[in-house]
C-alpha positions in Angstrom: 22.1 25.1 -150.7 20.5 24.0 -153.7 18.0 24.9 -154.4 17.5 27.7 -152.2 15.2 27.7 -149.1 12.4 30.4 -149.2 11.4 31.7 -145.6 7.5 32.2 -145.3 7.0 36.2 -145.9 5.5 36.3 -142.6 9.4 35.6 -141.0 11.0 37.2 -143.9 9.8 40.5 -142.5 10.5 39.2 -138.5 13.2 40.3 -136.8 14.2 38.1 -133.8 17.0 38.7 -131.6 19.9 35.7 -131.4 19.1 35.3 -127.2 15.7 34.9 -127.9 16.1 32.5 -130.8 18.5 30.4 -128.7 16.1 30.4 -125.9 13.1 29.2 -128.2 15.9 26.4 -129.8 16.5 24.9 -126.4 13.0 25.1 -125.6 12.4 22.8 -128.2 14.9 20.8 -127.8 14.2 19.7 -124.5 10.6 19.2 -125.0 11.7 15.9 -126.8 14.8 14.8 -124.6 14.2 13.7 -121.2 17.1 14.8 -118.3 20.1 16.0 -119.9 23.0 18.1 -119.3 23.9 21.6 -119.8 27.3 20.3 -121.8 25.2 17.9 -123.6 22.9 20.8 -125.1 26.3 23.0 -125.9 27.5 19.8 -127.8 24.7 19.4 -129.7 24.0 22.8 -130.7 27.9 23.7 -131.2 27.6 26.6 -129.5 29.5 27.8 -126.5 28.3 27.2 -122.4 27.6 30.8 -121.4 24.8 31.9 -123.9 23.6 27.9 -123.6 23.6 28.5 -119.5 21.5 31.7 -120.0 18.8 30.2 -122.3 18.5 27.2 -119.4 17.9 30.3 -116.6 15.5 32.3 -118.7 13.5 28.8 -119.4 13.6 28.5 -115.4 12.4 31.8 -114.4 9.7 31.0 -116.8 9.0 27.6 -115.2 9.7 25.9 -118.5 12.3 23.8 -116.7 13.5 22.5 -113.5 17.3 21.5 -112.5 18.3 18.7 -109.8 19.5 15.6 -110.0 16.9 13.0 -112.1 18.8 10.0 -113.0 20.5 7.3 -111.1 24.1 8.4 -112.7 23.7 12.0 -111.9 22.7 11.2 -108.5 25.8 9.1 -107.6 28.5 11.3 -109.5 26.1 14.6 -108.2 26.2 16.0 -111.4 23.1 19.0 -112.8 20.4 17.8 -115.1 17.6 19.9 -117.1 14.7 18.9 -118.0 11.0 20.3 -119.0 8.5 20.3 -115.9 6.0 18.6 -117.6 7.8 16.1 -119.4 9.3 15.1 -115.7 5.9 15.1 -114.3 5.3 12.1 -116.5 8.6 10.1 -115.6 8.1 10.6 -112.0 4.3 9.0 -112.7 5.8 6.4 -114.4 8.1 5.9 -112.1 6.4 5.7 -109.2 4.0 3.3 -111.0 7.0 0.9 -111.7 8.0 1.0 -108.2 4.4 0.3 -107.3 4.4 -3.1 -109.3 7.6 -4.1 -107.6 6.5 -4.5 -104.1 5.8 -8.0 -103.0 3.0 -7.8 -99.6 3.9 -9.3 -96.7 1.5 -11.3 -94.4 0.3 -9.5 -90.9 3.0 -12.2 -89.2 5.8 -10.9 -91.4 5.2 -7.3 -90.8 4.7 -8.5 -87.2 8.5 -9.6 -87.1 9.5 -6.9 -89.2 8.5 -4.3 -86.6 10.0 -6.0 -83.6 13.3 -5.7 -85.5 12.5 -2.4 -86.5 12.0 -1.0 -83.3 15.2 -3.2 -81.7 13.3 -5.5 -79.9 14.9 -8.7 -80.5 17.5 -9.8 -78.3 20.2 -9.5 -81.1 19.3 -5.8 -82.3 19.1 -4.2 -78.5 21.7 -1.3 -77.8 23.0 0.5 -74.3 23.7 3.3 -73.1 22.4 7.1 -73.1 23.0 8.1 -76.8 21.3 4.6 -77.6 18.2 5.4 -75.4 18.0 8.8 -77.1 17.6 7.2 -80.2 14.8 5.1 -79.1 13.1 7.8 -77.3 13.1 10.0 -80.8 11.6 7.0 -82.4 8.8 6.4 -80.1 8.4 10.4 -79.6 5.1 11.0 -79.2 3.5 8.0 -78.1 1.8 8.0 -74.7 2.3 5.0 -72.2 1.1 4.6 -68.8 4.5 6.3 -66.2 5.4 3.0 -64.8 5.6 1.2 -68.2 8.4 3.0 -69.7 10.8 1.6 -67.3 9.7 -1.7 -66.4 9.0 -2.5 -69.9 9.0 -0.4 -72.8 12.8 0.8 -72.3 14.1 -2.3 -70.7 12.8 -4.0 -73.7 15.0 -2.2 -76.8 17.9 -2.0 -74.1 20.4 -4.6 -72.7 20.7 -3.8 -68.7 18.8 -0.6 -68.6 19.8 2.1 -66.0 17.6 4.4 -65.1 20.9 6.8 -65.2 20.7 6.9 -68.8 17.3 8.5 -68.7 18.3 10.8 -66.0 21.4 12.0 -68.0 18.9 12.8 -71.2 16.5 14.8 -69.3 19.0 16.8 -67.0 20.9 17.4 -69.9 17.9 18.8 -72.2 18.2 16.2 -75.2 15.0 14.6 -74.0 11.7 15.3 -71.8 8.7 13.8 -70.4 5.3 15.4 -70.5 1.6 14.0 -70.6 0.2 14.8 -73.9 -3.3 14.2 -74.0 -5.3 16.5 -72.2 -7.3 14.9 -69.1 -10.4 13.4 -69.0 -12.1 15.9 -67.2 -12.7 14.4 -63.8 -10.9 17.1 -60.8 -7.2 16.3 -60.2 -7.6 17.1 -56.7 -8.5 13.6 -55.6 -5.4 12.1 -57.1 -2.0 12.8 -58.8 -0.2 10.9 -61.5 -0.9 7.3 -61.4 0.7 4.5 -62.8 -1.4 4.3 -65.4 -1.3 7.7 -66.2 -0.4 7.8 -69.9 3.4 9.8 -70.1 5.4 10.5 -73.4 9.1 11.0 -74.3 10.4 13.1 -76.6 13.7 14.7 -78.0 14.0 18.4 -77.2 13.4 19.5 -80.7 10.7 17.1 -81.4 8.5 18.1 -78.0 8.1 21.6 -79.8 5.5 20.0 -83.0 4.0 17.8 -80.4 2.8 20.3 -78.5 1.2 22.8 -81.3 -1.4 19.2 -81.2 -2.5 20.2 -77.8 -2.3 24.0 -78.1 -5.4 25.3 -76.4 -6.6 22.2 -75.4 -8.0 22.6 -71.4 -10.2 19.3 -70.6 -13.5 20.4 -69.6 -13.9 20.7 -65.6 -10.8 20.1 -65.1 -9.8 21.5 -61.5 -6.7 22.3 -59.7 -6.4 22.8 -55.7 -5.6 26.4 -54.8 -2.1 24.6 -53.8 -1.6 23.4 -57.3 -3.0 26.8 -58.3 -0.3 28.6 -56.7 2.7 26.3 -57.8 1.2 26.9 -61.5 0.8 31.1 -61.1 4.7 30.5 -59.4 6.2 28.8 -62.7 4.2 30.8 -65.0 5.6 34.2 -63.2 9.0 32.9 -62.3 10.1 30.1 -64.7 11.5 26.8 -64.3 11.9 26.2 -59.9 13.8 24.2 -58.0 11.6 22.4 -55.2 12.7 24.8 -52.0 11.6 27.6 -54.7 8.3 26.0 -54.9 7.3 24.8 -51.2 6.4 28.6 -50.3 3.9 28.6 -53.4 2.3 25.1 -52.2 1.3 26.4 -48.4 5.0 25.7 -46.9 4.7 21.9 -46.4 6.8 19.4 -48.5 3.9 16.7 -48.2 1.9 19.6 -49.7 3.9 20.9 -52.4 4.2 17.1 -53.5 0.1 17.0 -53.5 0.4 20.4 -56.2 2.9 19.0 -58.3 1.0 15.8 -58.5 -1.8 17.5 -60.0 0.2 19.6 -62.1 1.7 16.5 -63.7 -1.7 14.4 -63.7 -3.0 17.4 -65.6 -0.5 17.5 -68.5 0.8 21.0 -66.6 4.4 20.5 -65.3 7.2 18.4 -66.6 11.0 18.5 -64.3 14.4 18.5 -65.5 14.7 14.6 -63.8 13.0 12.0 -64.7 13.3 10.8 -61.3 10.4 13.7 -60.6 8.6 11.3 -61.7 9.7 8.5 -60.0 9.3 10.7 -56.7 5.4 11.3 -57.2 4.3 7.6 -58.7 6.6 6.5 -55.4 4.0 5.9 -52.2 5.6 8.0 -49.3 6.1 4.8 -47.1 8.8 3.6 -49.7 10.4 6.5 -50.2 12.4 6.2 -46.4 16.5 5.8 -46.4 17.1 2.3 -45.7 18.3 1.5 -41.8 22.5 1.3 -41.7 22.6 3.6 -44.7 23.1 2.5 -48.3 23.7 -1.5 -48.9 24.9 -3.3 -51.4 22.5 -3.6 -54.1 20.3 -1.8 -52.8 19.1 2.1 -53.1 18.0 5.4 -50.9 15.2 7.6 -50.5 13.5 9.5 -53.5 13.6 13.3 -52.8 12.5 16.3 -54.4 16.0 18.0 -54.2 16.9 15.3 -57.0 14.3 16.1 -59.5 15.6 19.1 -60.4 13.9 22.4 -61.9 9.8 22.2 -62.5 9.0 23.9 -65.2 4.9 24.7 -66.6 4.2 23.7 -69.9 2.4 26.3 -72.1 -0.7 25.2 -73.5 -2.6 28.2 -73.4 -1.8 29.2 -76.6 -3.9 28.9 -79.3 -3.7 26.4 -82.1 -2.4 27.0 -85.1 -4.2 27.9 -88.3 -3.2 27.3 -91.8 -6.2 30.1 -93.0 -4.3 32.5 -91.1 -0.7 31.2 -91.2 -0.2 29.0 -94.5 -3.1 29.4 -96.7 -2.1 26.9 -99.3 -2.5 24.2 -96.6 -6.4 23.1 -97.3 -7.6 24.6 -94.5 -6.0 22.5 -92.1 -5.9 23.2 -88.3 -2.2 22.7 -87.7 1.1 24.1 -89.8 2.2 22.4 -92.8 5.6 22.1 -90.5 3.9 20.4 -88.0 1.9 17.8 -90.2 5.2 17.4 -91.8 7.2 16.8 -88.4 4.3 14.3 -87.2 3.9 12.6 -90.3 7.6 11.8 -90.4 8.4 10.5 -86.7 5.4 8.3 -87.4 7.3 6.9 -90.7 10.3 6.7 -88.1 8.3 4.4 -85.7 7.0 2.2 -87.6 9.0 2.2 -91.1 5.6 1.4 -92.6 2.8 3.7 -92.0 -1.0 2.9 -93.1 -4.3 4.2 -91.0 -5.3 1.1 -89.3 -1.8 0.6 -88.0 -2.2 4.1 -86.3 -5.0 3.0 -83.9 -2.8 3.0 -80.7 -1.8 6.2 -81.4 -2.7 9.1 -79.5 -6.1 10.5 -80.5 -4.4 14.0 -81.0 -2.7 12.9 -84.6 -3.5 15.0 -87.6 -6.4 13.8 -89.4 -5.2 11.1 -91.6 -6.4 13.2 -94.8 -3.4 15.3 -93.4 -0.7 12.9 -93.2 -1.7 11.6 -96.6 -0.4 14.8 -98.1 2.6 15.2 -96.7 3.1 11.5 -98.1 2.1 11.7 -101.1 4.6 14.9 -101.5 7.3 12.6 -100.0 6.6 9.7 -102.7 6.9 12.6 -105.2 9.7 13.5 -104.3 12.0 10.1 -103.7 11.8 10.2 -100.2 9.7 7.4 -99.1 7.7 4.7 -101.7 4.2 4.0 -101.6 2.2 0.8 -102.8 0.7 -2.0 -100.8 3.1 -3.2 -97.9 1.3 -5.4 -96.0 -1.9 -7.6 -97.5 -5.2 -7.6 -95.7 -5.5 -3.6 -95.2 -7.4 -1.5 -97.2 -6.1 2.2 -98.0 -2.8 4.2 -98.9 0.3 2.7 -97.4 3.6 4.4 -97.5 7.2 2.9 -96.7 11.3 4.0 -96.1 13.0 3.0 -99.1 15.5 0.7 -96.4 12.2 -0.8 -94.6 11.2 -2.3 -97.9 14.3 -3.4 -98.0 13.9 -4.6 -94.5 10.5 -6.3 -95.4 11.9 -8.1 -98.2 15.1 -9.8 -96.0 12.1 -10.6 -93.4 10.0 -12.7 -96.1 12.9 -14.6 -97.4 14.1 -15.1 -93.5 13.2 -18.6 -92.1 11.2 -18.8 -88.8 13.1 -19.5 -85.9 10.1 -20.3 -83.4 11.7 -18.1 -80.9 9.3 -16.2 -78.9 9.8 -12.9 -77.4 7.2 -11.1 -74.7 6.4 -7.3 -74.9 4.0 -5.0 -72.6 0.6 -4.2 -73.4 2.0 -0.9 -72.9 4.5 -1.4 -75.7 3.8 0.6 -79.1 3.9 -3.4 -80.5 0.6 -4.2 -78.7 -1.1 -4.9 -81.9 -3.2 -7.6 -81.5 -6.6 -7.3 -83.0 -5.1 -4.0 -84.9 -2.5 -5.8 -87.5 -2.7 -9.5 -86.0 -5.9 -11.4 -85.7 -7.4 -11.6 -82.5 -8.8 -10.0 -79.6 -7.3 -6.5 -78.8 -5.3 -6.9 -75.4 -5.9 -3.6 -73.1 -2.6 -1.4 -73.1 -2.1 -1.3 -69.7 1.6 -2.4 -68.2 0.2 -5.4 -66.3 -0.9 -7.1 -69.3 2.0 -8.7 -71.7 1.8 -10.6 -74.6 4.0 -13.3 -76.3 4.7 -13.1 -80.0 6.2 -16.2 -82.2 7.3 -15.9 -85.5 5.6 -12.9 -85.4 2.0 -14.0 -84.3 0.5 -13.8 -80.7 0.7 -17.3 -79.1 -0.4 -16.4 -75.3 -1.5 -13.7 -73.6 -1.7 -12.0 -69.8 -4.0 -9.8 -68.6 -3.6 -9.3 -65.4 -2.6 -12.4 -63.7 -4.6 -15.0 -66.0 -2.7 -16.3 -68.7 -4.4 -17.6 -72.3 -2.8 -19.4 -74.7 -3.9 -18.9 -78.3 -2.8 -21.6 -80.3 -2.1 -25.1 -79.4 1.1 -25.8 -77.6 2.2 -28.8 -76.0 2.5 -28.6 -72.2 6.2 -27.9 -72.4 5.7 -25.0 -74.6 2.5 -23.8 -72.5 5.2 -24.0 -69.2 8.1 -21.8 -71.3 5.0 -19.7 -72.5 4.0 -19.3 -69.2 7.3 -18.0 -67.9 7.9 -15.6 -70.6 4.6 -13.7 -69.9 5.6 -13.9 -66.4 9.3 -13.3 -66.2 10.5 -9.4 -65.6 13.7 -8.3 -64.3 14.2 -4.4 -62.8 17.1 -2.3 -62.0 17.4 -2.2 -58.1 16.6 1.8 -58.4 13.5 1.1 -60.3 12.0 -1.7 -57.5 11.5 1.3 -55.0 8.2 2.5 -57.1 7.5 -0.4 -59.4 7.9 -2.9 -57.1 9.4 -6.6 -57.4 7.6 -8.1 -60.0 
């Protein structure tokens, strides 16, 4: 080469190993490139794959470079890419900002239309069978509703021809369970067991493990039990899950004493049973459990019995609450572990598709603080697992959505309103009047109902009183009243829910 290149004196006297020189050469390349494959580096450097791969591994061990699938082509064709860490972070920030700008927020009415579709309440979205019921239970995991509302309104609203056997099958197989999650108010449980408005939640088996951590160590102040209830709890603590006949002696020897003891323990959130029929039994007045004269008749059902409830199990809430100060110091001093908050945050996303602070007002007061949930959602957005932005108009604060929920929101916004009215229970998670839609809040009781039309509440039933929230013609009022009053129950459910 003319003229000859002259190295600076300090470089002339410096000896550099070939491997280290290649590492620095690859480093400089990566600083100027975005996501790149090892094969492309080999081509541009005219070097074989082995030394280039070794250089990349060295840079990875330094934390300088990261590998993964960063571009759309890499995700589609499943090949590996490399990218300088700070450059990748910058690309991620730009991508997040661009994606947020692409979002067009929907109105609160359109958001309610989306939720009715997302939770499968629309008639064309309802499923059937135990397997579909399992999906619903996992979507609603941790949501507490009055005990009687689950089989009278919430589950039938999402399933065609709901049959109580489906829920019993899931519970008996161990795939699902029921329990009171929130500690009782502190009033003595001696005078009343679980009433129809006792808050009960359903869970998938795996989900219950981390939802239970939210109440670990919490005992309601002043929560006292009768001696019989304490004896049954002691027996379960010592012997584990037990059948009714095994518990009867511990409760004093009489069947009525055992039922009263179990009622106290369920009302206090201390026990559950293998089958949902255990809760049905305790919610049914004794005078309605008698077998029908002449045996079972077509379309009717026989008595409820403790023998049908399976085993009873003590819920362990005595363990101390988790503390990240002890288990995971990097988790910002939260009262719960990172794993617990992440699982709860994921369940909330599954329930609503879109999550923001105001939406969670109907959720359990035991939820981790919103700031803890935000940390999870921000990390998930950085990983591309969900989208952040303004999805629903009229609400302040950060909002996050699953990618498939963003697609559904776009479709709902484009769909013409069809004017179809749909009634939901006041105890349903979709009772969001006064939270998402305008108006006065409707108490979360099974006896209350809301009628939505195109995502807007048009009428409510509070107890026996029907109120119209918008101007309706006489025929529309008659139709709305019928929809609010009409309910249908499976024959087996009429025993403890009554004919409504």
